[in-house]
ZAMARGU-4260 file (C-alpha; in steps of 0.2 Angstrom, whole numbers, plus 5000, padded with zeros to 4 digits):
<rodrens>
0) 4844/4804/5104 | 4857/4808/5092 | 4856/4802/5074 | 4870/4790/5070 | 4874/4799/5054
5) 4880/4814/5066 | 4893/4804/5072 | 4899/4799/5056 | 4901/4817/5046 | 4915/4820/5035
10) 4932/4822/5043 | 4934/4840/5039 | 4920/4845/5050 | 4930/4841/5067 | 4946/4849/5059
15) 4939/4865/5050 | 4933/4879/5061 | 4918/4890/5056 | 4925/4906/5048 | 4930/4920/5060
20) 4923/4933/5048 | 4907/4924/5045 | 4907/4922/5064 | 4910/4941/5068 | 4894/4946/5057
25) 4885/4939/5071 | 4887/4956/5082 | 4880/4971/5080 | 4892/4987/5084 | 4892/5003/5082
30) 4912/5003/5074 | 4912/4988/5062 | 4929/4986/5055 | 4928/4968/5054 | 4923/4960/5035
35) 4931/4969/5020 | 4912/4975/5015 | 4912/4987/5001 | 4905/5003/5006 | 4905/5013/4990
40) 4891/5006/4979 | 4886/5011/4961 | 4868/5010/4967 | 4862/5023/4952 | 4871/5015/4941
45) 4864/4997/4946 | 4847/5004/4943 | 4851/5010/4926 | 4857/4994/4922 | 4842/4985/4928
50) 4830/4996/4919 | 4839/4993/4901 | 4839/4973/4905 | 4821/4974/4911 | 4815/4984/4893
55) 4824/4971/4885 | 4818/4955/4895 | 4805/4949/4882 | 4817/4946/4868 | 4832/4940/4879
60) 4824/4933/4894 | 4824/4916/4887 | 4843/4917/4888 | 4848/4929/4904 | 4835/4919/4915
65) 4839/4901/4911 | 4854/4891/4914 | 4872/4895/4903 | 4887/4889/4901 | 4898/4882/4915
70) 4913/4892/4911 | 4903/4908/4908 | 4894/4918/4894 | 4905/4921/4879 | 4899/4941/4878
75) 4905/4945/4897 | 4921/4936/4895 | 4926/4944/4878 | 4922/4964/4886 | 4933/4957/4902
80) 4947/4949/4891 | 4948/4966/4881 | 4947/4975/4897 | 4962/4967/4906 | 4972/4969/4888
85) 4970/4988/4888 | 4971/4991/4905 | 4985/4980/4911 | 4993/4976/4895 | 4989/4955/4899
90) 4991/4944/4884 | 4976/4931/4883 | 4982/4919/4870 | 4966/4910/4866 | 4955/4925/4871
95) 4938/4922/4880 | 4941/4902/4880 | 4955/4906/4893 | 4945/4916/4905 | 4932/4906/4918
100) 4918/4914/4926 | 4913/4908/4944 | 4902/4912/4956 | 4914/4925/4967 | 4934/4922/4967
105) 4929/4911/4983 | 4923/4899/4972 | 4937/4900/4959 | 4950/4898/4974 | 4940/4883/4979
110) 4937/4874/4962 | 4957/4878/4959 | 4963/4869/4974 | 4949/4854/4974 | 4957/4851/4956
115) 4977/4852/4959 | 4978/4844/4978 | 4983/4828/4982 | 4983/4822/4999 | 4999/4831/5008
120) 5002/4843/4994 | 5011/4857/4999 | 5006/4876/4995 | 5019/4890/5001 | 5010/4906/5006
125) 5013/4923/5015 | 5012/4921/5034 | 4998/4930/5039 | 4986/4925/5025 | 4969/4927/5018
130) 4958/4914/5029 | 4948/4911/5013 | 4963/4901/5004 | 4971/4896/5019 | 4957/4885/5027
135) 4952/4876/5009 | 4969/4869/5008 | 4968/4860/5025 | 4949/4854/5021 | 4956/4845/5005
140) 4970/4837/5013 | 4984/4848/5007 | 4998/4856/5018 | 5000/4875/5020 | 5020/4879/5021
145) 5021/4898/5027 | 5034/4909/5025 | 5040/4927/5032 | 5031/4943/5026 | 5037/4961/5029
150) 5028/4979/5025 | 5030/4974/5006 | 5023/4959/5007 | 5028/4941/5002 | 5048/4940/5002
155) 5055/4928/4988 | 5071/4923/4995 | 5060/4914/5007 | 5050/4907/4995 | 5065/4900/4986
160) 5071/4893/5003 | 5054/4886/5008 | 5053/4878/4991 | 5070/4868/4992 | 5066/4864/5011
165) 5051/4857/5005 | 5061/4845/4992 | 5075/4841/5005 | 5064/4836/5021 | 5046/4831/5012
170) 5054/4824/4997 | 5042/4833/4986 | 5039/4850/4977 | 5027/4862/4981 | 5010/4861/4971
175) 5008/4880/4971 | 5013/4898/4976 | 4998/4910/4983 | 5000/4927/4984 | 4989/4943/4984
180) 4999/4953/4975 | 4988/4972/4977 | 4985/4976/4994 | 4985/4961/5001 | 4972/4953/5014
185) 4976/4954/5027 | 4990/4966/5029 | 4987/4979/5015 | 5004/4977/5009 | 5007/4978/4989
190) 5022/4968/4981 | 5035/4980/4972 | 5039/4978/4952 | 5054/4967/4959 | 5046/4956/4969
195) 5033/4951/4956 | 5046/4946/4942 | 5058/4937/4955 | 5042/4926/4962 | 5037/4923/4943
200) 5054/4918/4939 | 5054/4906/4954 | 5036/4898/4950 | 5045/4893/4932 | 5063/4889/4936
205) 5054/4875/4949 | 5039/4871/4938 | 5026/4877/4949 | 5009/4886/4948 | 5008/4903/4954
210) 4991/4908/4960 | 4989/4929/4959 | 4974/4933/4970 | 4971/4951/4962 | 4954/4953/4972
215) 4959/4972/4975 | 4968/4977/4958 | 4955/4992/4955 | 4957/4997/4972 | 4971/5006/4972
220) 4974/5025/4976 | 4989/5026/4964 | 4999/5019/4951 | 5005/5001/4956 | 5016/4987/4947
225) 5009/4979/4933 | 5003/4962/4938 | 5013/4946/4939 | 5001/4938/4925 | 5010/4951/4912
230) 5025/4940/4913 | 5017/4925/4908 | 5010/4929/4890 | 5010/4910/4886 | 4999/4907/4899
235) 5007/4894/4907 | 5012/4896/4925 | 5001/4910/4932 | 4983/4907/4936 | 4976/4925/4937
240) 4959/4927/4948 | 4950/4943/4949 | 4933/4946/4957 | 4917/4960/4954 | 4914/4961/4974
245) 4927/4974/4977 | 4925/4985/4960 | 4907/4984/4959 | 4895/4975/4972 | 4895/4958/4979
250) 4883/4951/4966 | 4897/4933/4967 | 4905/4935/4951 | 4925/4930/4949 | 4935/4931/4933
255) 4950/4922/4931 | 4963/4918/4917 | 4969/4901/4918 | 4982/4892/4909 | 4975/4879/4897
260) 4981/4864/4905 | 4971/4867/4921 | 4954/4876/4912 | 4946/4860/4908 | 4947/4851/4924
265) 4942/4867/4934 | 4927/4869/4923 | 4922/4851/4927 | 4923/4854/4945 | 4913/4869/4944
270) 4901/4862/4936 | 4898/4852/4951 | 4898/4865/4963 | 4884/4875/4956 | 4881/4870/4937
275) 4884/4888/4932 | 4885/4906/4936 | 4869/4916/4937 | 4866/4921/4919 | 4856/4937/4924
280) 4870/4943/4936 | 4883/4939/4921 | 4871/4951/4910 | 4872/4964/4922 | 4892/4964/4924
285) 4893/4965/4906 | 4885/4980/4904 | 4892/4988/4919 | 4911/4984/4913 | 4908/4987/4895
290) 4900/5006/4898 | 4902/5011/4917 | 4916/5004/4927 | 4929/5017/4923 | 4917/5032/4929
295) 4909/5022/4944 | 4927/5018/4950 | 4934/5035/4949 | 4922/5042/4963 | 4922/5027/4973
300) 4939/5028/4974 | 4939/5043/4981 | 4927/5038/4996 | 4939/5023/5000 | 4955/5036/5000
305) 4947/5047/5012 | 4941/5032/5024 | 4959/5026/5023 | 4966/5041/5026 | 4955/5044/5040
310) 4960/5028/5050 | 4978/5032/5045 | 4977/5047/5054 | 4969/5039/5069 | 4981/5025/5071
315) 4996/5038/5071 | 4986/5047/5085 | 4979/5036/5095 | 4988/5018/5093 | 5001/5012/5104
320) 5018/5018/5098 | 5026/5001/5101 | 5017/4993/5090 | 5017/4991/5070 | 5004/4996/5056
325) 5004/4994/5037 | 4999/5009/5026 | 4989/5001/5011 | 4990/5009/4995 | 4973/5003/4991
330) 4962/4989/4995 | 4952/4986/5011 | 4963/4984/5026 | 4974/4990/5038 | 4985/4977/5050
335) 4990/4982/5066 | 5003/4972/5078 | 5006/4975/5095 | 5024/4973/5099 | 5020/4960/5115
340) 5018/4943/5106 | 5009/4938/5122 | 4994/4949/5117 | 4978/4941/5113 | 4969/4951/5100
345) 4956/4940/5099 | 4952/4938/5120 | 4955/4958/5119 | 4940/4961/5106 | 4928/4949/5116
350) 4932/4957/5132 | 4936/4975/5128 | 4933/4981/5110 | 4915/4973/5108 | 4910/4981/5124
355) 4914/4997/5117 | 4905/4994/5100 | 4922/4992/5091 | 4923/4976/5080 | 4939/4970/5069
360) 4945/4953/5064 | 4958/4945/5076 | 4975/4941/5067 | 4975/4922/5072 | 4961/4920/5059
365) 4974/4921/5046 | 4986/4909/5052 | 4983/4889/5045 | 4977/4877/5058 | 4990/4866/5054
370) 5003/4863/5043 | 5022/4870/5040 | 5032/4886/5043 | 5051/4893/5040 | 5059/4906/5048
375) 5069/4921/5043 | 5085/4913/5053 | 5086/4896/5048 | 5083/4883/5032 | 5073/4870/5043
380) 5055/4865/5042 | 5046/4869/5058 | 5029/4866/5064 | 5013/4878/5061 | 5016/4895/5067
385) 5001/4905/5075 | 5003/4923/5081 | 4989/4932/5092 | 4995/4950/5093 | 4990/4956/5077
390) 4972/4963/5069 | 4966/4967/5054 | 4956/4983/5053 | 4944/4988/5038 | 4941/5005/5033
395) 4929/5001/5018 | 4911/5000/5025 | 4910/5014/5037 | 4909/5032/5036 | 4925/5043/5039
400) 4917/5050/5053 | 4913/5033/5061 | 4931/5028/5059 | 4938/5044/5067 | 4926/5040/5082
405) 4928/5021/5082 | 4946/5021/5080 | 4949/5034/5094 | 4941/5022/5106 | 4950/5006/5097
410) 4966/5016/5100 | 4964/5021/5118 | 4958/5004/5125 | 4974/4997/5117 | 4984/5013/5126
415) 4978/5007/5143 | 4981/4988/5138 | 5000/4993/5135
</rodrens>
């Protein structure tokens, strides 16, 4: 007999599917090009940091093994704030008080949306977009409005059109614009500086919050434009989200600069999500960011670049010519899209790729399960649009040799499909 409570769960449990990336972790394949798992980790550095912490635990244990402030340790926020100002030229008006520490940037995304969204509120973003943002919007009762993207990412003209269409047809202004500005997830595209400034101007002109997800900011193989946040010295219009998971290790620590007006309610929300982020983890990363990150990253970036180059070579050599591929300047991902829009990369992966020990993330996962869209060809509001002919392929986790082997297999399977 099924307990009666099972039939009365929250409505979102019937609407929101299991995360495709979480589901794919169940597969044990040789050539894993699925989730964006870091594959260059500073093991020796963290051994040193752990010994340093252990040697001082008699005096610091009462603090770092205990509950801490919901907003994060002041010492860590000070280190991070000084580094963002030094490296990126970001002004932080209230210093550490404008920075919030979370248990991963995913928690920050959720807490921010949980604070912002009322039923039927609209969030504008690229199509396709990061599924870890797309799905919570729907879960919390909001509506995703997707706009076309290209090889340079989110297109400001389409964002502006989406805002106008939303005002005209839904009689409401979007609550926020979401963008992954550097080597985005899933396509690997990086916004040119002109587009960054244009998006900021659009947000200010329409009085909309711009959420800049800069998860891959530090994983870059050359010079890239300044963050959008740099255009916001008064900290009014841009929520700037960062994470240690890509640039250190997956210790589940996010750090964000939030406008003062939303900081207090977001902290309140976080307090009910986890009370506080682990003080021990915060102390580890405080030492890492204060003393080690620059040297460690220089070495790790060489590893990631070799893997990026290996994947680029194999796509150019073995993948169908009647397809489209991005060339990321950093981050963890390539996006490959078959010209034939009827191609189903999810079905292909289950039937062809996985039996040959290859796994990626089907492109369908990066489209909202419901919501609105606009097209490039008109100024009308359309229903949700999902494409199945793309795939996100990660090069971050496996060795260059494994990339050469696995991508040759995948490319030849795709050639047969064509």
